[in-house]
C-alpha positions in Angstrom: 146.1 75.0 -138.9 147.1 71.3 -140.1 150.4 70.4 -141.5 150.3 68.4 -144.6 153.8 66.9 -143.5 155.8 66.7 -140.7 159.0 67.8 -142.7 157.3 71.4 -143.8 158.7 74.5 -143.1 158.6 75.9 -139.6 156.8 79.0 -140.2 153.8 78.4 -137.9 155.5 78.0 -134.4 151.7 77.4 -132.8 151.6 73.9 -134.7 147.8 75.0 -135.1 147.2 75.6 -131.3 145.3 78.4 -129.6 147.3 81.0 -127.2 147.8 78.9 -124.0 146.9 75.5 -125.1 149.6 74.3 -123.6 148.9 70.3 -122.6 149.9 67.6 -124.7 147.4 65.7 -127.0 148.6 62.4 -127.0 147.6 60.0 -124.6 149.5 58.7 -121.5 151.5 56.0 -123.2 152.6 57.6 -125.8 154.1 60.4 -123.8 155.7 57.2 -122.2 157.2 56.2 -125.3 158.3 59.8 -127.0 160.5 60.3 -123.7 162.2 57.0 -124.0 162.8 57.9 -127.6 163.8 61.0 -126.6 166.4 59.7 -124.3 167.4 57.2 -126.9 168.4 59.6 -129.0 170.2 62.0 -126.6 172.2 59.1 -125.5 173.2 58.3 -128.8 174.1 62.1 -129.5 176.1 61.8 -126.2 178.0 58.9 -127.4 179.0 59.7 -130.9 180.2 63.1 -129.3 182.0 61.3 -126.7 183.5 58.9 -129.1 184.9 61.9 -131.3 186.8 63.6 -128.1 188.0 60.1 -127.1 189.4 59.7 -130.3 190.9 63.2 -130.9 192.4 62.9 -127.5 194.1 59.9 -128.1 192.3 57.7 -125.4 191.7 55.0 -127.7 194.3 54.3 -129.6 196.5 54.5 -126.2 194.2 51.7 -124.7 194.2 49.5 -127.7 197.8 50.1 -127.8 198.0 51.2 -131.6 201.2 51.7 -133.3 201.4 55.0 -134.4 200.1 54.3 -138.2 197.2 51.8 -136.9 196.4 54.7 -135.0 196.5 57.4 -137.7 194.2 54.9 -139.5 192.0 53.8 -137.1 191.5 57.7 -136.2 190.5 58.1 -139.7 187.9 55.9 -140.1 186.9 56.1 -136.3 186.0 59.8 -137.1 184.3 59.1 -140.2 181.8 56.4 -138.3 181.2 58.5 -135.2 180.5 61.7 -137.3 178.3 59.8 -139.2 176.3 58.3 -136.3 176.2 62.0 -135.1 175.0 63.6 -138.6 172.3 60.6 -138.7 171.1 61.3 -134.9 171.1 65.1 -135.5 168.9 64.6 -138.6 166.4 62.0 -136.6 166.0 64.8 -133.4 165.3 67.2 -136.1 162.7 64.8 -137.5 161.4 63.5 -134.3 160.8 66.7 -132.4 159.1 68.1 -135.7 156.5 64.7 -135.7 156.3 64.9 -132.3 154.9 68.8 -132.0 153.1 68.5 -135.2 151.2 65.4 -134.1 152.4 62.9 -136.3 154.7 60.5 -134.0 153.5 57.1 -134.4 154.8 53.8 -133.1 155.0 52.6 -136.7 157.9 54.4 -137.4 160.1 53.5 -134.0 162.3 51.2 -135.7 163.4 53.8 -138.5 164.0 56.7 -135.6 166.1 53.9 -133.4 168.2 52.6 -136.6 169.0 55.2 -138.4 171.5 56.6 -136.9 173.4 53.2 -137.2 172.7 53.0 -140.9 173.8 56.8 -140.9 177.3 55.5 -139.3 177.8 52.8 -141.7 176.9 55.2 -144.6 179.6 57.6 -143.3 182.2 54.7 -143.1 182.0 53.5 -146.1 181.7 57.2 -147.9 185.0 57.9 -146.1 186.5 53.9 -147.5 185.3 55.2 -150.8 186.8 58.8 -150.5 190.1 56.8 -149.5 189.9 54.5 -152.5 189.5 57.4 -155.1 186.2 55.7 -155.9 184.4 59.1 -155.4 185.8 61.9 -157.7 187.3 63.8 -154.8 190.5 64.7 -153.2 190.9 62.2 -149.8 190.4 65.0 -146.7 193.8 65.0 -144.8 192.5 66.7 -141.6 190.8 65.4 -138.7 188.1 68.3 -139.2 187.7 67.8 -142.9 187.2 64.3 -142.3 184.3 64.8 -139.4 182.3 67.4 -141.8 182.2 64.4 -144.4 181.2 62.0 -142.0 178.5 64.0 -140.4 177.3 65.4 -143.9 177.1 61.4 -145.2 175.4 60.5 -141.8 173.1 63.6 -142.0 172.3 63.0 -145.7 172.4 59.1 -145.6 169.7 58.9 -148.1 171.6 60.7 -151.1 174.6 59.2 -149.8 172.8 55.8 -150.4 171.9 57.2 -154.2 175.4 57.9 -154.9 176.5 55.2 -153.9 173.8 53.0 -156.4 175.4 55.1 -159.0 179.0 54.2 -158.4 177.5 50.8 -157.9 176.2 50.7 -161.4 179.4 52.1 -162.9 181.8 49.0 -161.1 178.8 46.3 -161.7 177.2 47.4 -164.3 173.1 47.6 -164.7 171.5 44.7 -163.6 169.2 42.5 -166.0 166.4 44.0 -164.7 167.5 47.5 -164.9 168.3 47.1 -168.3 164.7 45.4 -169.1 163.1 48.5 -167.5 165.2 50.9 -169.2 164.1 49.5 -172.7 160.8 49.8 -172.2 
């Protein structure tokens, strides 16, 4: 059984293999590269979690000698960013193990797999800024767990968050001439 796409459901735990067919079908060089990517994703996963804990405990704010109001703002937006990275790397790990297991891993998507946690971090930070600026029709979260949850979801669903930001940009800046022209056809 060959899966039509890597994000298909997980209803087939065999990945099309026969019983006791356990050896990797990837060549040696691919296995090395896959392991390196797995280590990279795990390091990003750990760093994002450690950043959240270091901010929660107060280590970073103390180390930076921030005044209380500075520490509150710093903590809030660092939560968004770190949770966004955690969401992005969680999505990346899910995608990574699916494509590896189903035989769809390839080098051409490496840059996406390496960069997406950072894109997710940035998107989550901007979503947090937009919430605080009331640019998104929602009450800004007031608790750490709520900020972390919004940051994580923004990072995990960064593609959808970008689409929403596009809608907001159209409201703020209006449609471009090219968009208006294509809408009129």
